[in-house]
N, C-alpha and C positions, 0 to 999 in steps of 0.2 A: 790573601796575597796583596803585597804592597803595590799601590798604584800612585801615579803622579798626576796632580791637578793643582789648580789655584786654590788658595785658602778659601776664597768666596765659593768655589764649587763644592768644597768639602763641607762648609756650613750649610749649603743648600741640600746636600745629600743627607747629612745628619738630621736637619730639620724635617725632611720628608720621611725619613726612617722612623722618627719618633713621634709622628703626628697622632698615633693612636695610644701613645703611652700615658698612663695615669697611675697614681698611687692611692692606696687606701689601707687604713688600719682595720683589721678584721678580728672579731672575737674568735678565739681558738675554738670555742664550743660550737661555732657555726661552720666548721670545716669537716668534711668527710670525703672518703675516697671510694671510687669505683674500681680503680687500679692505679698504677704508678703514673699513668699519662692522663687520667681524667679524674676530676674531683667536683665536689659541690662546695661552693663558697657563698655563704648568705643566701642560699636557695637558688643560686644560679650555677649551672653546669659550665665548667671552664677546662680547657686543656692545659695540662702542666708541661711546660717546655723542659728540655733536658737540663737547663741551668737550674731551674727550681726543683726538679726531681732530685738532683744531687744535693741541693741545700736542704730539702725536706729530710733526705736520708740522713744527712749529717746532724741536722737539728734533733731528730727523733732517735738518733743513735742506733740506726739499722744500716748495716753496711749496703752501699749502693750496688756493689757487685753481686751481692746475695739477692737483693730485691729484683734486680734486672733479670735474673735467671728464674724467678718464681713465676708461676702461672698467675693470671690476673686475680683469681679468687684469693690466693695466698698473699699476693701483694696487698690487696684491700684488707685482709684479716690483719696483717702486720701493721699496716699504716693506721688503720682505724683504732686498733688497740692502743698504739703509742700516741696518737693524737689526743685520745681521751686522757691518757696519763699526763700529757703535756698540759692540757686544759686545767688540771688540778693545780698546776704550779704557776701558770702564765695566763693572763687575761686575753692578750691580743698579739697578733703578729702584724708587722709592717709589710705589706704586699705590693709588688710592682707588677703592673699588667700591660700587656700589649693588646688592646681590644678584648677579645674573650680568652686570651692566652695569659696564664700566669708565668711570668718570667723569673721572679725571684721572691724569696720570703726571708725576712729578717726579724730580729727582736726590735723593740722600740729604742734600743741604744743606737741603731744604725741612723747615719745622717746621709741622705742621698746627695750625690754630686753628679749631675747629669753632664753628658758630652757637650751639650750646647752651652752650658754655663762656662766650661773650659774654653771653648772656642770664642765666647763673648769676651773673656778676659784677654785672649790674645789680641783681639781687635782694640780693646780698651788700653792695652799697654803698647800700642804703636805698631803692631804687625800689619803690613799692607795686605788688604784682601787679594790683590793681584799676584802676591808672592807665590811662586811654585813650591809646593810641599809634597812630601811623600806621606801616604796614609794607608791604613788598613782598618777595616771594621767588619765585625761579624756579630753574631748574637751575644757573644761573651765579652768582647774587648773592642776598645777603641785605641788607636795609636796614630799620632800625627807627628812627623819629623820635618823640622824646618832647617835646611841647610843655609849657611852663610858663605856664598861663593867668594866673597871679597876677602875672606880670611883663610883661603886655601893655602896649604903648605906641602912641600915636597919631602917625602920619606925615602927617597931613593938617591940622596946625596952621595956622590962618589961612585955610583953604579952606572951613570951615563944616562939611561932612560928615565924621563920625567914620570914620577908616580905621585900624583897629587891626592891629598885628603882633604875634604871640605868639612869643617867643624860646624856644629849647629846645636839645636835643642830638641829633645824628644819629650812629648807629652803622652802618657799612657794612662788609661782609666778603664774600669769595669763598672758598669751599672748594675751587674748581677753578682757582685762579690768574688770574682776570680782573683783580683788583685787590687791593691791600693792605688790611689792617684799619685803618680810619680812625674817629677820634672828632672830630666837627666840630660847629661851631655851626649850628643850625637856626632858620629863621624862617618863620612860618606866617601869611600875610595872610588874615585871616578873611573879608573881603568877597568874595573870589574863590577861596579855598581854595588859593592858590598856595603852594608851598614853595620855600625858598631854602636852599642849603647853602654855608657859608663856612668855610674852613680857618682855624684860629687863627693869629695872627701872632706869638704870644708863646712857642710851644713846638712841639716835634715832636708831631704828632698822627696821623702816618700811619706804620704799622709793617709792613715787609715780612715775608713769612713764612719768615724765616731765623733768628729768634730768639724768645724769649718776652717781649721788651720790651713788647709791647702789653698783656699782662696784668700784668706787674710794675709798669708805669707807669700803670696804669688810674686810681687815684684822683687822682694829681697831674695827669694829662692832663685828666681830667674837670673838675677845679677850674679849670685854666687856660682851658679852652674856655668855660666859663660866664662867667668874668671877662671874657674877650675879647668875648663876645657883648654885654655891656653897652656897651663902646666903640663897637661897630658900629651901635648905635641911632642915634647922631648922624650917621653916614654915610647911613643910610636917610633921615633928615630932610633932610639936604643934598641928596640926589638929586632931591628935589622942586623944588629951585631951581637945579639944574645944567642949563642948556640944551643942546640938541643941534640943530645946524643941519639935518642931513639924517638923520632916524631910520632909514629904510630902508637907506641906505648904511652907516650905523653897524652895523645888525644884520648886514649882509652882511659887513663887515669883521670884526666879532667872531666871527662863525660860521667864517670862513676861519682866523682866529687859533686858535680852539679845535678845529679839525679836524672840523667837522660835515660830514655829507654834504649833497648837494643837497636831498634829501628832508627831512632834518632842518631845514635852513635854511628851506625853505618852510613847515614847521610853525611855525617862530618868526615868519616874516614874517606868516603869517595870524593868529597870536595877537596880533600887534601891532595889527591892524586891529580886534580886538575892544575895545581900550581904548587909543585914539591919543593921542598927546601928544609934545611936543618937549623932553622931559627925560630925564635918565639914569634916573629912576625908571621911566619908561615903557619904556625899552629893557630894563632888568632884568626888568620885569614880563612883557615879550613872551617871554623865555627861560623864566621860571618857569612861566608859563601853558602854554607849549608842552609842558612836561614832563608835563602831565596828559592828553596825547593817548593814547588807549586802544590805539593800534596800536604804541606804543613798548615795547621790552623794558625791564626794570628798569634795566639798565646805561645804556641810552640816556637815560631819564628822569633818572637820577642825574647824568649828565653835563650835561644842560641846567640842572639845579638848581645844580650846581657852577659852570657858566658864569655864571649870575646872581650867584653869590657873588664870582667873579672880577671882574666888572664893578663890583660894589658896592665892591670894594677900591680901585678907581681913582678913586672920588669923594673929592675934597679940598676943604677950606674955601676 
C-alpha cells in the first residue's frame, strides 16, 4: 500500500530492510530440495521464499501451480529431478539471500540493481532528502513516486471546480525479478489522491537486469521523462472532452487487454461508480482509483496505474 514520507525516511526504511541481504554464486550441483519451501544450498538448509519458488519453477520448467498443489514428497521428487538435469547444462546460479532465506535465483546473465542504488542516484542527481514522496515496498517490488507540486495543472478548465494534477517521476524496481527497473512519468490527482504512471514516448525508460544501462543512462532518461510529462498534460485535458459510449464495456475491454484478473476488473468497475462519467477521463480515473485498494499488492496497484497511463496515451485531438 502506498505511503507518504520524506525521501530520507524511505532511504532509512530500505536500508533497514536490506541489512541482511547478500548475494552468492552457487554451484547447481550443491542444491537439493526437501520441498518447495525448503532446500539445501552448499550444505546449509534455507527457506525458499515465494519469489524464489516461482523463479525456480520457471527455471526448471515445472508449472508453479502444479508444484504448489503437490504434497511435499512429490514436490521434492520433481524439483530434485529437474535440478539434477539443470546441473548437466549449467554450472552455477546467482542467488539472492535475506539471511537464511533464499529470495531469488537467476542465471549468471543477471545484473543486480538494488533499491538502495536507485535511491543513491536520486540524491546524487539533486533530489532533496526532505522532499515528500509516495512509496510502496514489499518482498517483490519497490516503487517511489516524486510529485513536483510547482508544476501542477488544472484539467477541469471550463467546468468551474478546480481539479489539479501534479506531475512527477516514478521509479520502479524489483530485486527478485518481477519487473525491470523503470523511470516513468507520474501524475497525482489532488482531489482524490489517484496516481497514474505513463511510460515516456521519446526514449527507452525500462531497463532489464542484464546490464548497467539503467544507471548509466539515469540523468538522460530522467530529463526525457520530465519533458515528456509536459506533453501529456494536453492529453489529460483532452480526455475530459473525449466521449465514451459505454463506459463499463470499455473498462471490461481495457481490463482484458491489459490481462487483469476478474477480481481486479471488479475493483476497477466499482471504482468507476464512485465517480461516473462518459469520458475517457472517467475511464482512466476508474483504473487509477482502483489502484488505491488496500487489498492489492504493490505490483497489482502499479499495473493499474500503468493501465491508466496506457489509456491516456490513446487520447488524441
